[in-house]
BAFI-3210 file (N, C-alpha, C; in Angstrom, 3 decimals, decimal comma, padded with zeros to 6 digits):
// residues 82
n [1|2|3|4|5|6|7|8|9|10|11|12|13|14|15|16|17|18|19|20|21|22|23|24|25|26|27|28|29|30|31|32|33|34|35|36|37|38|39|40|41|42|43|44|45|46|47|48|49|50|51|52|53|54|55|56|57|58|59|60|61|62|63|64|65|66|67|68|69|70|71|72|73|74|75|76|77|78|79|80|81|82]
n.u [001,072|002,327|002,892|000,197|-002,513|-003,986|-006,710|-006,557|-005,731|-007,433|-009,798|-009,063|-009,038|-011,566|-012,733|-011,771|-013,208|-015,860|-015,240|-015,095|-017,783|-019,280|-018,573|-018,888|-020,746|-020,016|-017,330|-016,280|-016,953|-015,524|-012,879|-013,263|-013,009|-010,863|-009,050|-010,128|-009,231|-006,085|-005,706|-006,293|-004,190|-004,861|-005,318|-004,219|-003,324|-004,989|-007,616|-007,052|-006,874|-009,684|-010,429|-009,638|-011,336|-013,295|-011,947|-009,669|-006,405|-004,509|-005,273|-004,643|-002,795|-001,897|-004,034|-003,329|-001,258|-002,216|-004,012|-002,401|-000,331|002,671|003,788|002,884|004,354|005,577|003,432|002,672|004,983|004,934|002,684|003,724|005,861|004,228]
n.v [-001,481|000,934|002,194|003,004|004,956|007,828|007,436|004,757|003,616|004,486|003,048|000,249|000,718|001,200|-001,605|-003,515|-002,405|-003,029|-005,836|-006,727|-005,569|-007,216|-009,736|-009,703|-011,327|-013,924|-013,900|-013,884|-016,793|-018,308|-017,624|-018,521|-021,105|-021,954|-021,351|-023,165|-025,538|-024,992|-025,082|-027,423|-028,913|-029,527|-029,317|-026,840|-025,350|-025,875|-025,091|-022,684|-021,175|-021,505|-019,768|-017,812|-016,817|-015,215|-013,847|-011,006|-011,732|-010,241|-009,554|-011,720|-012,687|-011,575|-012,323|-014,866|-015,436|-014,399|-016,283|-018,642|-018,219|-018,004|-020,858|-021,895|-021,334|-022,634|-023,301|-020,566|-020,722|-023,472|-022,477|-020,085|-021,297|-023,182]
n.w [000,107|-000,083|-002,242|-002,744|-004,125|-002,375|-002,681|-002,736|-000,527|000,707|000,217|000,493|003,445|004,040|002,841|005,125|007,066|006,465|006,346|008,787|009,923|008,401|009,087|012,396|013,815|013,451|013,980|016,426|017,184|015,909|016,575|019,220|018,478|017,382|019,837|021,188|019,870|019,431|022,261|022,919|021,267|018,550|015,024|014,237|012,197|010,160|011,228|011,417|008,962|008,615|010,116|009,078|006,959|008,042|010,284|010,559|010,190|011,284|013,737|015,190|016,412|018,720|020,481|020,862|021,907|024,139|024,986|025,099|026,614|028,273|028,716|026,211|024,278|022,118|020,242|018,994|017,386|015,947|014,631|012,904|011,499|009,673]
ca.u [-000,007|002,875|002,624|-001,163|-002,787|-004,827|-008,104|-006,443|-005,414|-008,946|-010,838|-008,943|-009,345|-013,172|-013,047|-011,544|-014,180|-017,105|-015,482|-015,568|-018,923|-019,709|-018,499|-018,925|-021,490|-019,229|-015,741|-016,048|-016,945|-014,475|-011,705|-012,674|-012,873|-009,332|-008,671|-010,338|-008,501|-004,947|-005,466|-006,330|-002,912|-005,478|-004,595|-003,943|-003,040|-006,555|-008,383|-006,721|-007,559|-011,191|-010,789|-009,417|-012,306|-014,442|-011,277|-008,317|-005,365|-003,590|-005,665|-004,983|-001,254|-001,793|-005,323|-002,908|-000,318|-003,006|-004,661|-001,647|000,555|004,449|003,948|002,320|004,884|005,498|002,248|002,874|006,376|004,217|002,066|004,723|006,634|003,826]
ca.v [-000,215|002,143|003,189|003,363|006,546|007,768|006,599|003,224|003,269|004,590|002,494|-000,945|000,326|000,865|-002,698|-003,790|-002,125|-003,571|-007,031|-006,444|-005,772|-008,685|-011,259|-009,272|-012,136|-015,125|-013,838|-014,519|-017,987|-018,739|-017,589|-019,095|-022,390|-021,667|-021,231|-024,494|-026,389|-024,711|-025,533|-029,102|-029,523|-030,056|-028,815|-025,351|-024,859|-026,143|-024,258|-020,862|-021,301|-021,508|-018,690|-016,505|-016,501|-014,475|-012,780|-010,556|-012,427|-009,038|-009,324|-012,884|-013,085|-011,248|-013,490|-016,681|-015,144|-014,154|-017,546|-019,927|-017,918|-018,844|-022,495|-022,326|-020,416|-023,513|-023,250|-019,785|-021,098|-023,961|-021,774|-019,393|-022,255|-023,664]
ca.w [-000,064|000,013|-003,464|-003,626|-004,055|-001,435|-002,794|-002,858|000,640|001,537|-000,481|001,421|005,070|003,692|002,797|005,817|007,902|005,828|006,511|010,049|010,402|007,901|010,161|013,380|014,701|013,361|014,420|017,950|017,492|015,410|017,320|020,254|018,109|017,214|020,900|021,811|018,816|020,186|023,866|022,626|020,477|017,356|013,690|014,352|010,583|009,564|011,940|011,256|007,740|008,436|010,937|007,970|005,952|008,843|011,357|010,184|010,950|012,074|015,279|015,771|017,168|020,177|021,202|020,440|023,253|025,621|025,291|025,324|027,617|028,459|028,706|024,639|023,090|021,066|019,401|018,329|016,511|015,014|013,003|012,248|010,382|008,666]
c.u [000,904|002,937|001,085|-001,320|-003,916|-006,439|-008,048|-006,574|-007,105|-010,057|-010,214|-009,006|-010,912|-013,491|-012,703|-012,862|-015,497|-016,658|-015,709|-016,938|-019,679|-019,845|-018,406|-019,714|-020,566|-017,861|-015,399|-015,988|-015,791|-013,027|-011,609|-012,743|-011,732|-008,723|-009,098|-009,342|-006,787|-004,660|-005,648|-005,100|-003,781|-004,299|-004,858|-004,281|-004,750|-007,615|-007,947|-006,796|-008,991|-011,250|-010,376|-010,134|-013,210|-013,525|-010,193|-007,063|-004,504|-003,821|-005,542|-003,948|-001,352|-002,746|-004,245|-002,008|-000,808|-003,487|-003,860|-000,694|001,934|004,464|003,474|003,032|005,225|004,493|002,142|003,907|005,936|003,445|002,689|005,801|005,983|003,593]
c.v [001,207|003,114|003,220|004,516|006,437|007,455|005,121|002,868|003,352|003,719|000,923|-000,883|000,283|-000,639|-003,560|-003,508|-002,776|-005,138|-007,681|-006,567|-006,926|-009,971|-010,927|-010,608|-013,144|-015,362|-014,071|-015,737|-018,352|-018,654|-018,180|-020,886|-022,565|-021,742|-022,371|-025,765|-026,057|-025,660|-027,497|-029,871|-029,961|-029,758|-027,612|-024,544|-024,991|-024,898|-022,668|-020,468|-020,863|-019,964|-017,309|-016,007|-015,665|-013,534|-012,379|-011,252|-011,252|-009,034|-010,906|-013,059|-012,840|-012,033|-014,635|-016,413|-014,911|-015,465|-018,931|-019,720|-018,419|-020,076|-022,708|-021,647|-021,170|-023,559|-022,249|-020,054|-021,873|-022,994|-020,943|-020,154|-022,786|-022,903]
c.w [-000,012|-001,178|-004,163|-003,611|-002,965|-001,503|-002,486|-001,643|001,070|001,303|000,621|002,720|004,955|003,673|003,978|007,035|007,395|006,251|007,894|010,545|009,443|008,430|011,635|014,311|014,663|013,860|015,454|018,143|016,821|015,781|018,486|019,936|017,852|018,116|021,306|021,114|019,424|021,289|023,624|021,682|019,063|016,216|013,708|012,909|010,136|009,951|011,906|009,859|007,658|009,165|010,007|007,212|006,981|009,886|010,233|010,768|011,391|013,542|015,925|016,626|018,624|021,166|021,214|022,007|024,496|025,748|025,730|026,515|027,562|027,943|027,133|023,737|021,974|020,026|018,572|017,130|015,619|013,922|012,462|011,086|009,466|007,178]
res [m|i|r|s|t|r|e|e|k|e|q|q|i|e|n|l|r|a|f|y|k|r|n|k|e|i|s|g|e|k|q|n|k|l|k|t|v|a|a|q|s|g|n|i|f|a|e|l|m|e|t|a|k|f|c|c|l|g|r|l|p|m|r|f|i|k|w|v|g|n|t|g|g|h|v|m|m|r|i|a|m|v]
***
């Protein structure tokens, strides 16, 4: 977006806002499901791909840190390496 025009940047921001609004109801459910899968050492990658359909991935890493804490640091590394 560095070389985008002001209008293009504004359109992308508007698209993201519409995405949040459109998925407001299901977003929390999907994030909770991802949290459960991570806590149970399930297939995090598959669930992350499903969650990405309804949630902005930029917001997920901090939630993962909050969910798994210090003892689950390996989970974040597994996600990053996939």
